[in-house]
N, C-alpha and C positions, 0 to 999 in steps of 0.2 A: 168587504172586498179583499182586504188583506188576509183574513182568515180563510177565505175560499182559495186564494192563491197558495197559501201555506199548505192547505189540505191537498191541493192538486200536486204541489211539488213533492209532498210526502208520499202520495199515492204513486207518482211516477218513479220515485226512488225505490219504493217497495217492488214495483213491477220489474225495474231493472235488476234489482238484487235477486228476485225470483228467477228471472231469465238466466242470470249468470249461474245461479245454483243449478238450474235445470240443465244448462249446457255442460256444466262441470260433471254432473252425474252421468249424462249421456256419454261424455268423453271418457269417463272412468269405465263405463260398461264396454265401450268400443275397444279401449286399450286392453281390458281383461279378456275380451273375446279374441283379440289379435294374439295376445300372449298364449292363450290356450290353443289356438289354431297352429301357431308356430311350434309349440311344444309337442302337440300330437303329431304334426307333420314330421318333425325331426325324429321322433321315436319311430314312427311308421317307416320312414326312409332308412333309418339305421337298422331296424329290426325286421324289415320285410324279407331279407335273405334267410332268416331262421325258419320261415315257413316252407322253404324248399330244400331239397336234399339232392346231392350229386350221387348217382349210382353207376356201377359198372356191371355190364351184362357179360357173363361168361358162358361158354358151352363146354360142359364136362363130357369128355369122350371116353374117359377111363377112370376107374376108381383106384387110387394109390393106397399105400400102406396106412396113411393117416389122413385126417381131414385137412390138415395144413398142407401136406404134399399134394393132395388133389387140387386144392385151390391154387397153389403156386403153379402147378403144371398147366392148369386151365388159363392162368394169366399169361404164361409163356406162349401159349397157343394163339394169343391175340396178335402176335407179331410173327413174321416169317424169319426163321433161323436167328433168333435173338442171341447176341453174344452175352458174355458174363455181366458186363456193365448194364446192358439193356434188361437182363433178367432181374438184377438188383433194383433197377428203377421201376420195373413192373410190379415187383413185390411191395415197394413203398407207396404205390398208388392206392392200396387198400387199407382201410382202417385196421389197426391191430386187433380190434374186437371181432373182426369178421370170422376168424378161425373158431371162435367159441359161440358166436351168435347163430351160425348156420351149420347144419349137419347134413352133409352130402352123402347119401347112401346109394344113389343110382345115377346113371348118366342122364343128361338133360340140360336145360337152360336154367341158370340161376342168376340172381341179382345180388351184388355186394355193395355195401356202403363205401364210398370213396373216402380217402384220408382227408382230414380238414384242410391240408394245404392244397389238395386238388379241388376241393369244394370252393375254397376262397379264390383260386385261380379261375375256375369256371364262372364264378359270379363276378369276377373283375374287381374284387376288393383289394387284394394285394397278391404278390407273387413271391413265393419262397421256393419254387421248383427250379431245378437246374435246367440247362438247355436240353439235355436228353429227355428229361421228363416232360418238358413243355412240348417237344416235338411228338412224343408218344401220345400225350393227352390230346393235342390238336388232331392227330391222325385218327385216334379212336372216336373223337367227337364227330369227324367226318363220316366214319363208318357207322355211326349210331350206337356204338358200344358204351359211350359215356354220355349221360343225359341228366337233366334235372327233373325231379318229380316232387309231388307233395310230400312234405316231411311229417309222416305219421309218428316217427320217433319223438318229435318234439312234444306231441300231445299225449303219447302213451308211455313214454319212457321216464326214467328217473335220472338222478344225477350220475355223472360219469366223468372219468378223467379225460375222455375223448369228446370234444365239443360236437363232433358230427353226429353222435348218437345220444347226446344228453337231452333230457326232456323235463317237463314240468308236472307230469301226472303224480309222481311221488310226493312232491311238495304240495300240489293241489289237494291230494287226498289227506295229507297231514293237516292242511288248513281247514278242510271240511270237518275233520274230527275235532280239531281244536275249537273252532267256532261253534260247533254243535254243543260241545260240553260247556263252553262259556255261556251260551244262550240258555241252556237248561239250568245252569247254576244261577245266573244273574237275574233272569226275567221274573221268576216267582218271588225271589227274595226282594228284588227292587220294587215290584208292584205291591207286595205285602207291606214293606216298610213305608211306602208312600201312602197307602191306604190307612195304615195305622196313624200316621201323623196328621192326615187330613180329615178322616171320617170318624175315627173312634175316640172314646171318651175325652172330650175337651174339658178337662176338670178345671175348676176355678182355683186360683191361688198362685202365689209367686213361684212355688216349687215346680208346678207343671209348666209354667211359662219359661222358666229357666231351663228345664229339660228340653223343651221344644227348640228354644234358641240354641242350646248347645248342639243338638242333633243337626239342626239346619246349617249352622256355621261349619261343622265338621264335614257334612256331606258336600257343601260347596267347596271347601278346601281340598277334599279328596279328589274332586273333579279337576282340580288344577295341578295336582301333584305330577311331576314328570314320570313318564311311563317306566323308566329304568328303575325307579324306586319300587314299583310293583314287582319287577323282576327280582330284586333283592329280597323282597318279602316272600316270593315263591321259592327262592333258593333256600332261605333260612327256615321257613315254616314247613313247606310241603316236602322238600327233599331232605334237608338235614334233620329236622325234628320228627316229622311223620314217617319219613323213609320211603316215599314214593320213588319209582325208578326215574333216573335222570333221562332227559330227552323225550320222555313219553308225552303223547298227546294229552293225556289226562292232566299232567302237571301244567302244560301250556294252556289248556282250556280253563282250568281253575284260576290260573294267574290272570288271564285275559278277562275272565268273568269278574274277578275282584276289580280289575281296571274299569270295566264297563258299568259296574254296579252304580256308582254315583250318577252317571249320565242317565241311566234308566230311572233312578229315584227322582231326579229333578224333572225329567220329562213327564213321569207319571203324576207327580204332584201338580205340575202345571195343567195337565189334562183334567185332573179331578177338580181343580178350581174353576175350570170353564163350565162345568155342569151347573145349571141354575139351581138356586136354593129351593125354588118352588117344586122341583121334581122330588126332592127329598121330603118336603112338607106334604105333598100330595100322597106320597107312598106311606108316610107315617100316619096321615089322616085316615087311610084305609085300613089301618091296623097292622101294617108291616113293622117288624122290628128293625133296629138300626142295621143289623147284619143282613137281613133280607133286602132292605133298601139298597145297601151297598152292592150286594151280589147281583141283584136282578135289575136294578135301575141305574145306579151311578156308574159302576164299572163298564157295563155295555155302552153307555153314552160316552164315556171317556176313552174307550179302547182305541179309536182311530189315532188319537194323539199319543197314547201309550205305545202303540205299535210303531208309529213314526219315529218317536224318540229311541225306541229299542233298535230299529234298523240303522239309524244314524250312529248309535253307539257301537253296534256290531261292525258297521263299515269302518269305523275308526280302529277297532280291534284287529280287523283283517290286515290293515296296513302297518301294524306295529311289528317291529323286529327287535328293539332294544330289550324288552322283558324276556323274549324268547331266547335271545343270546345269553342272558344271565342264567337261565335254567338249563342250558346245554343243548338246546334244539338247533345246534349248528353242526351236528354230526354229518358225516359223509354217508348218505343213505342211498344204497344201490337198489334196494327192493322197497316198493311202497309198503307202508305199515299195514299189517293185517288186523290190528286191534288198537284200542286206545292205550294199551300198555306197551306197545312196541316202540322202539326208537323211531323218531320222525322229525321232519323239519316243516317249514311253512314257506309259502311263496315269497314273502319279503326277505326271509333269511336266505332262500335260494338265490334271489337276485343279488344279495350282498356277497355271497360266496362267488358267484360268477363274475361280478364286477371286480372282485379282488384277484381273480385268476390272471396269470400272465399270458395265457393262450389267447391269441387274437380271435380265434373262432368263437370264444365265449362273449365277445363284445356284442355281436348281433343277437345272441341268445338273451343277454341281459336286457337289451332294448325291447325285444319281443316280449319277454316276461313282464317288464314294466308296463308295456302297452296292454297286455292281457289283464294285469292287475287293475289298471286304471279303468278299463272297460267294465270290470266287475264292480268297482266302486261306483261308477256312474250309474250302472243299472240298479244297484241297491238304492241309491238316492232317488232315482226316478220311480222305483217301486214304492218308496216311502211317500213321495208326493202323490202318486196315484192312489194309494190306500187312503191317504188323508182326504183327498178330494172325493173318493168313491164312498166312503163310509162316514164322512163328517156330517154331523147333525147341526143344522142352523136353527137356533132358538129365536 
């Protein structure tokens, strides 16, 4: 009877411990979900304004001696008999880049981008306009001459000193070049290294075992090295020694490829180990060589896990900024790069530059760019999960 009571007490204690652990895990998941919801909500709230742009509609009735004079005269026509102070206030409502961004050659209706102070005032973020400018803006809003519309410049533009026309396309294009080069560099080398360590001649003897142990320890250590160290490697090896151009996407891609390489090797080795040994034995029994077995049987079976690990590694590389800062991809890029040898930047570096800018208008651009980057990373992770579920082979 005593042994039965002891067993029941132990069983009850295990159940209580199990329930406590279960509730703790659920609580951790709920807290994580709440933190993510609050984080994304805060980013969306602060960055939602970047997706809209304040514009001013003008009617050009005469062509002046210069494009700037034509725009200024059209701005004066928005008010009846403006005095000198009003004319100055009207000129300040337009972004300084409007004179070079639009070319007026004939009469008609044109749309100008408003200055960032006007944009922030219309969005209700803050007010740096004087009383005269506020009255003018309010009157033009009532007339329908000032309005908010979808901000295509944010998606199609590059970096700018003026936050009202700054965009992410230049940085996004640089990111695509960089990640494409990193993938082309790291994927074949990483898969080849993993295949060599797992599938090819497992020689007997202490020398081979020491070699494998040495390689495995170093690969695991490289995966834990801070990313800025890879930036120093890219600076000293690719730029100073080899002489590749500074700030080029090629240098950034090779640097991020070296950074991603250990992750791909580890993921590929893990995926190769999951392939049952009887697959190899059956292929060898049918007369296939070790190379044929690896290419036609083992690698296709392990490819879902390899692709998943590669996507996760690339997702990490997309969010890196420290190594790119070290190799000079922090340049002010007005035009998107045309090739992998042109100066470029990346989305994380662009976010860093905007966050460090004193202009208030860049605050919403920073939040919007972070939101876009997080969406890209989430989509990449979802793609990795889908590919693994879609092509996974259950033995």
